[in-house]
N, C-alpha and C positions, 0 to 999 in steps of 0.2 A: 274350305281349308286352303291354306297357303302351300305353295310348292316347297318352301323350305321345311315346313312341318312334315310333309309327305316324304321328302328326301331324308330327313332325319329319322323318321320311322323306319324306312327301308334300310338305312345304314345300321340302326340299332338291331333290327331283326337279323340282318346278315351277320353282324358280329356275334350275336347270341348263337346262331346256328353254327358258325365257324368254331366257337369255343366248345360247344357240345360235340362237334364232329371230331375234335381232337381225341376224345376218349371212346368214341363209338364209330363203327363203320357199318354201312348198310350191306347186308349179305343176301337179302331177298327183298321182295316187294314190300313186305310188312315186318321184316325182322332186322335187328341190328346186333352187332357183336362188340363187346368191349375190347379196346386195344391196349388194355393194361396187362402186365404180367400176372400169371396165376400165383397163388400162394406158394405152391411148390417151386416155381421159378424164382421167387423172391427169397424163399427160405428153403434151401435144399433139404434140410432135416424134416420138412413137412411132406416131402415126396412120399407117396404111398407106393409100396412095393409088395410083391408077392414072390417069394424066393423058395426054391427047394435046392438044398445043397447036395451035390453028388457025393459019392463015396470017397473021392479023392481028398475032400476037405475033412480033416480029422480033428482040428483044434479050433478053439474059440477065436484065436488070432487069425487063422486062415479064413474063417467064416466072416469076420469083420472086414478083412481086406477084400474079400469077394463082394460084400455089400457096398463098399466104398469105391469099387473098381471104376465105374463110369460116372461117378458123381463129382469129380474134380476135387475130392477131399482125400487126404492121406491119413493113415494111422501113425501118430507120433509115438515112437518107442524110446523111452529114456535110455541114455547111454550107460548109466551105471547098472551093474548087474544086481545090486542090492535092492533096487526098486521092485515093489511087489506087482507092478503091472506085467512084468515078464512072467510071473506065476499065472496071472489071469490068462494071458495070451497063449500059454502053453497047455492050458487045461484041455482035456478032451471035449469035443463038441457033444453035448447031450443029445440023445436020440430024439427027444421031444422038440429040440430046436432045429432039426434038419429041415423042417418046413415052417416058414413064417409068413403070415399075411392072410389077407391084405393088412398091412401095418405100415406106419410111418417109419422113415429111416431112423429117426431119433429113438422111437420105441423099440425098433428091431435091435439097435446097438445096445440099448439099456437092458433088453431082455437077454441078449447073449452074455452081457457082463454079469447080470444078477443084481439083487437088491443092495448088496453091500458096496457097490461101486457107483460113483457119480461121473457122468459124462462131462468132460471138459473140452471146450471148443477154443480154437485159436482162429478167429475169422480172418485175420490179416494174412496168415500163411496157409489158411485152409487145412488145418490139422485138427485131429481129435485125439484125445487120450482119456484115461480114466484115473480117478483117485479114490481112495477109500473114503467112505462116509465118515463124518466126525465121530459118530457113536462107536464105530468099529475101531478107530484109532485110539479113542479113549479107553476102550475095554482092553486093548492090547498093551497099553502102558500101565494098567493096574497090576498086572501080574508080577 
């Protein structure tokens, strides 16, 4: 074999190992670990939480704010008082919802809101809010 061939083979092998090393690091003699972010780090709403609300949290809005407290996301509250989101946030927190989890942040927020509400995200400003599902809005206009 020629020296050029061997040098080329060594170079290709080194490049392949370097590329794979970008995504994995060796943490033990026989084990490696991925250097990629977890699903929860990429999508905060996939974060699994286990929460028990204390007695000072009495409304759905307070519970939602507590859930979002350390997530870097805020609850967007509409400025107009006629918006029905204010009604949702002022509802008393049901006893069954005082302990949630393990549950994803998305499902926890949707559980607190109930089935007639749809979670709305503003990823640019890191805000969340809720709007009534289409079926509920249509039923309300029939009367």
